C-alpha positions in Angstrom: 25.4 -112.8 219.6 26.2 -109.3 218.6 23.7 -107.8 216.2 24.9 -106.7 212.4 23.7 -103.9 211.0 22.2 -103.9 207.3 20.3 -101.7 205.3 17.2 -102.7 203.5 14.9 -100.8 201.3 11.0 -101.4 201.9 7.7 -100.1 200.1 6.0 -97.4 202.4 3.2 -99.7 202.9 5.2 -102.2 204.0 7.1 -100.2 206.6 3.7 -98.8 207.8 2.7 -102.5 208.7 5.9 -103.4 210.2 6.2 -100.5 212.4 2.3 -101.0 213.3 3.2 -104.9 213.9 6.5 -104.4 216.0 4.6 -101.8 218.1 1.8 -104.1 218.9 4.4 -107.2 219.7 6.3 -104.3 222.1 9.7 -104.8 220.1 11.8 -103.0 218.0 11.0 -103.3 214.1 14.6 -104.8 213.8 13.9 -107.5 216.2 10.4 -108.1 214.8 11.9 -108.9 211.2 14.3 -111.2 213.2 11.6 -113.2 214.6 10.0 -113.6 211.5 13.2 -114.6 209.7 13.9 -117.3 212.6 10.1 -118.3 212.4 10.6 -119.1 208.6 13.9 -121.0 209.1 12.2 -123.0 211.6 9.3 -123.7 209.6 11.3 -124.5 206.4 13.3 -127.2 209.1 9.7 -128.7 209.7 8.7 -129.0 206.3 11.9 -131.0 205.4 11.4 -133.0 208.7 7.7 -133.9 207.7 8.7 -134.8 204.1 11.7 -136.9 205.4 9.3 -138.6 208.0 6.7 -139.2 205.1 9.3 -140.6 202.7 10.5 -142.9 205.6 7.0 -144.2 206.4 6.1 -144.6 203.1 8.1 -148.0 203.1 6.8 -149.1 206.4 3.5 -150.8 205.5 5.8 -153.1 202.7 8.3 -153.9 205.4 5.5 -155.0 208.0 4.1 -157.1 205.1 7.6 -158.8 204.5 8.2 -159.2 208.0 4.9 -160.6 208.9 5.4 -163.3 206.1 8.7 -164.1 207.4 7.6 -164.4 211.0 4.6 -166.3 210.1 7.2 -169.1 208.5 9.6 -168.9 211.3 7.9 -168.3 214.5 6.2 -171.8 214.8 9.7 -173.5 215.0 10.5 -171.1 218.0 7.2 -172.1 219.7 8.1 -175.7 219.8 9.3 -176.7 223.3 12.1 -179.3 223.6 10.8 -182.8 225.2 13.6 -182.7 227.8 12.6 -179.0 228.7 8.7 -179.9 228.4 9.1 -182.9 230.7 11.3 -181.5 233.4 
């Protein structure tokens, strides 16, 4: 994807840190900022997914208890082998 030029204003201390960090990572400052933005977006997605999994799993225990109760009622009937199959 082609790059889009933008102008931003940063405090001198932030610029110094940006230049130092991008130099250490051996990439242009703009690429370093892009990587930070992409990492932040991924982090937000991961947090949303984690919250979704947490919400989905919160009902899993109640479902398992309800399913176990139903299984206790119905499985014994399924385990009975008809006489003609048993005698064959």
